[in-house]
C-alpha positions in Angstrom: -20.2 -11.2 -71.6 -19.6 -14.6 -70.0 -22.8 -16.0 -71.3 -22.0 -14.6 -74.8 -18.7 -16.4 -74.9 -20.2 -19.6 -73.6 -23.0 -19.6 -76.1 -20.8 -18.7 -79.1 -17.7 -20.7 -78.6 -17.5 -22.2 -82.1 -18.3 -18.9 -83.8 -15.6 -17.1 -81.9 -13.0 -19.7 -82.7 -13.8 -19.5 -86.4 -13.9 -15.7 -86.3 -10.4 -15.5 -84.7 -9.1 -18.1 -87.1 -10.4 -16.1 -90.1 -8.8 -13.0 -88.7 -5.5 -14.8 -88.4 -5.8 -16.0 -92.0 -6.4 -12.5 -93.3 -3.4 -11.2 -91.3 -1.3 -14.0 -92.7 -2.4 -13.0 -96.2 -1.0 -9.6 -95.8 2.3 -11.0 -94.5 2.8 -13.1 -97.7 4.0 -9.9 -99.3 7.1 -10.1 -97.1 10.0 -12.4 -98.0 11.1 -15.3 -95.9 13.3 -14.2 -93.0 11.7 -10.8 -92.8 11.2 -9.3 -89.3 7.4 -9.5 -89.8 7.6 -13.3 -90.1 9.9 -13.5 -87.0 7.3 -11.5 -85.0 4.6 -13.8 -86.3 6.5 -16.8 -85.1 7.0 -15.1 -81.7 3.2 -14.5 -81.5 2.6 -18.2 -82.2 5.0 -19.3 -79.5 3.5 -16.9 -76.9 -0.1 -17.8 -77.7 0.7 -21.5 -78.0 2.2 -21.3 -74.5 -0.9 -19.7 -73.2 -3.0 -22.3 -74.8 -0.9 -25.1 -73.2 -1.1 -23.5 -69.8 -4.9 -23.1 -70.1 -5.2 -26.7 -71.2 -3.4 -27.8 -68.0 -5.7 -25.7 -65.9 -8.7 -27.1 -67.7 -7.4 -30.5 -67.0 -7.8 -29.8 -63.3 -11.4 -28.7 -64.0 -12.0 -32.0 -65.8 -10.6 -33.8 -62.7 -13.0 -31.8 -60.5 -15.9 -32.8 -62.8 -14.9 -36.4 -62.6 -14.9 -36.1 -58.8 -18.4 -34.8 -58.9 -19.4 -37.7 -61.1 -17.9 -40.1 -58.5 -19.8 -38.4 -55.7 -23.0 -38.7 -57.6 -22.4 -42.5 -57.9 -21.7 -42.6 -54.1 -24.9 -40.7 -53.3 -26.9 -43.0 -55.6 -25.4 -46.0 -53.8 -26.2 -44.6 -50.4 -29.8 -43.9 -51.6 -30.2 -47.4 -52.9 -28.9 -48.9 -49.6 -31.3 -46.9 -47.6 -34.3 -47.6 -49.8 -33.4 -51.3 -49.7 -33.1 -51.4 -45.9 -36.3 -49.3 -45.4 -38.3 -51.6 -47.7 -37.0 -54.7 -45.9 -37.8 -53.3 -42.5 -41.3 -52.4 -43.4 -41.9 -55.8 -45.0 -40.6 -57.7 -42.1 -41.9 -55.8 -39.1 -44.5 -53.2 -40.1 -47.3 -55.2 -41.7 -48.6 -55.3 -39.0 -46.4 -53.8 -36.3 -45.2 -56.2 -33.6 -46.2 -53.9 -30.7 -46.3 -50.2 -29.9 -42.6 -49.9 -29.8 -42.3 -51.5 -33.2 -45.0 -49.1 -34.4 -42.9 -46.1 -33.3 -39.9 -47.5 -35.3 -42.2 -48.2 -38.3 -43.5 -44.6 -38.2 -40.0 -43.3 -38.0 -39.0 -45.3 -41.1 -41.9 -43.9 -43.0 -40.8 -40.4 -42.1 -37.2 -41.1 -43.1 -38.3 -42.6 -46.4 -40.5 -39.5 -47.1 -37.6 -37.2 -46.4 -35.5 -38.8 -49.2 -38.2 -38.5 -51.9 -36.4 -35.6 -53.5 -33.5 -37.8 -54.3 -35.2 -38.4 -57.6 -33.6 -35.1 -58.5 -30.1 -36.4 -58.3 -29.9 -37.3 -62.0 -30.1 -33.5 -62.6 -26.5 -33.3 -61.4 -25.3 -35.9 -64.0 -27.1 -34.0 -66.8 -25.7 -30.6 -65.7 -22.2 -31.9 -65.3 -22.2 -33.3 -68.8 -23.4 -30.0 -70.2 -20.8 -27.9 -68.4 -17.8 -30.2 -69.1 -14.9 -28.4 -70.8 -15.5 -27.7 -74.5 -18.8 -29.6 -74.4 -20.4 -26.7 -76.1 -18.1 -27.1 -79.1 -19.7 -29.2 -81.8 -17.7 -28.8 -85.0 -20.0 -31.1 -87.0 -23.4 -29.8 -86.1 -22.8 -26.3 -84.7 -23.6 -24.9 -81.2 -26.7 -25.3 -79.1 -30.0 -23.7 -80.3 -31.9 -21.2 -78.1 -34.3 -23.9 -76.7 -31.3 -26.0 -75.5 -29.7 -23.0 -73.9 -32.9 -22.1 -72.1 -33.2 -25.7 -70.9 -29.6 -25.6 -69.7 -30.1 -22.4 -67.8 -33.2 -23.9 -66.1 -31.2 -27.0 -65.1 -28.4 -24.9 -63.7 -30.9 -22.9 -61.6 -32.5 -26.1 -60.2 -29.1 -27.5 -59.3 -28.1 -24.2 -57.6 -31.3 -24.3 -55.6 -30.7 -27.9 -54.5 -30.5 -28.0 -50.7 -30.1 -31.4 -49.0 -31.3 -29.9 -45.7 -34.8 -29.3 -47.1 -35.5 -33.0 -47.4 -33.0 -34.6 -45.2 -34.4 -33.0 -42.0 -35.1 -35.9 -39.7 -32.9 -37.3 -37.0 -32.8 -41.1 -36.9 -32.7 -41.4 -33.1 -34.8 -38.8 -31.3 -35.8 -39.4 -27.7 -39.0 -41.4 -28.5 -37.2 -43.5 -31.1 -34.3 -44.2 -28.9 -36.6 -45.3 -26.1 -38.4 -47.7 -28.6 -35.0 -49.1 -29.7 -33.9 -49.7 -26.1 -37.2 -51.5 -25.4 -36.9 -53.7 -28.5 -33.4 -54.7 -27.6 -34.9 -56.4 -24.6 -37.9 -57.9 -26.4 -36.8 -58.6 -30.0 -33.2 -57.6 -30.6 -33.4 -58.3 -34.3 -35.9 -55.5 -34.8 -33.7 -53.0 -32.9 -30.6 -54.2 -34.8 -32.3 -53.8 -38.2 -33.5 -50.4 -37.3 -30.0 -49.3 -36.2 -28.6 -50.5 -39.6 -31.3 -48.5 -41.3 -30.5 -45.5 -39.3 -26.8 -45.8 -40.2 -27.8 -46.0 -43.9 -29.8 -42.9 -43.6 -27.0 -41.0 -41.8 -24.6 -42.1 -44.6 -27.1 -40.8 -47.2 -27.3 -37.4 -45.5 -23.5 -37.2 -45.4 -23.0 -38.2 -49.1 -25.7 -35.9 -50.4 -24.2 -33.0 -48.4 -20.8 -33.8 -50.0 -22.5 -33.9 -53.4 -23.8 -30.3 -52.9 -20.4 -29.2 -51.8 -18.7 -30.7 -54.9 -21.3 -29.0 -57.1 -20.7 -25.6 -55.6 -17.0 -26.0 -55.9 -17.3 -26.9 -59.5 -19.5 -23.9 -60.2 -17.1 -21.6 -58.3 -14.4 -22.6 -60.8 -16.5 -22.6 -64.0 -14.8 -19.4 -65.1 -11.9 -21.7 -66.1 -14.0 -22.8 -69.1 -14.3 -19.2 -70.3 -10.5 -18.7 -69.9 -10.0 -21.8 -72.0 -12.2 -20.6 -74.8 -10.4 -17.2 -74.8 -7.0 -18.9 -74.9 -8.2 -21.2 -77.8 -9.4 -18.1 -79.7 -5.9 -16.6 -79.4 -4.3 -19.8 -80.5 -6.7 -20.0 -83.5 -5.7 -16.5 -84.4 -2.0 -17.2 -84.2 -2.0 -20.6 -86.0 -2.3 -19.2 -89.5 0.8 -17.1 -88.9 2.9 -20.1 -88.0 1.5 -22.0 -91.0 2.3 -19.1 -93.3 5.8 -18.8 -92.0 6.4 -22.5 -92.7 5.0 -22.2 -96.3 7.2 -19.1 -97.0 10.3 -20.9 -95.8 9.5 -23.9 -98.1 9.6 -21.7 -101.2 
């Protein structure tokens, strides 16, 4: 049922509006001031209030969507910072390695870089967020999504739900061997140890930000039902709107 509502938002709105127009047509047989028109006005007030309340709730969902967008930007920034620091470290100290301790640090940097390779999937979150934004499915000029678009959307949603930062952010930056190499390099070449510690901090920040990104996504998905409530409320408002318009026209006679 939820999928049906999400995939047929425009058709449902038009259907309810048409139903309201038909009902209003029957009411035109009644004179202005008749009880039927008063009830029609009451229906409009009630459904309009529901629509306004739902719009406020949907506004909170929009805010949550914007928060996800901001977290995507932060995760991207963390990824770029780490990639930049890793590339600089390899260029300065790993070709060739200064000594065995530097070699240990270079190997660790390679492992850390490999563990973030899946960050190329992060644009998926931007695309999915755009697709599930409130009323994004309503296209009054060109109609709703076709079947291929909906299948693609479902595939993107499944990939995003399966996104697990722990699967590729699995390495610790300072295990025993690495810590020993860092301690040795502090005595021999402090600059190398310092650069590695900066790189390690960038990696830890990346782990934290990507974890927050997943949390924001799951929170957004848990509240996606708000969109369905919004569509239902708009359908009710679409049904009631012709009654209010009809009442105004009758009173102008």
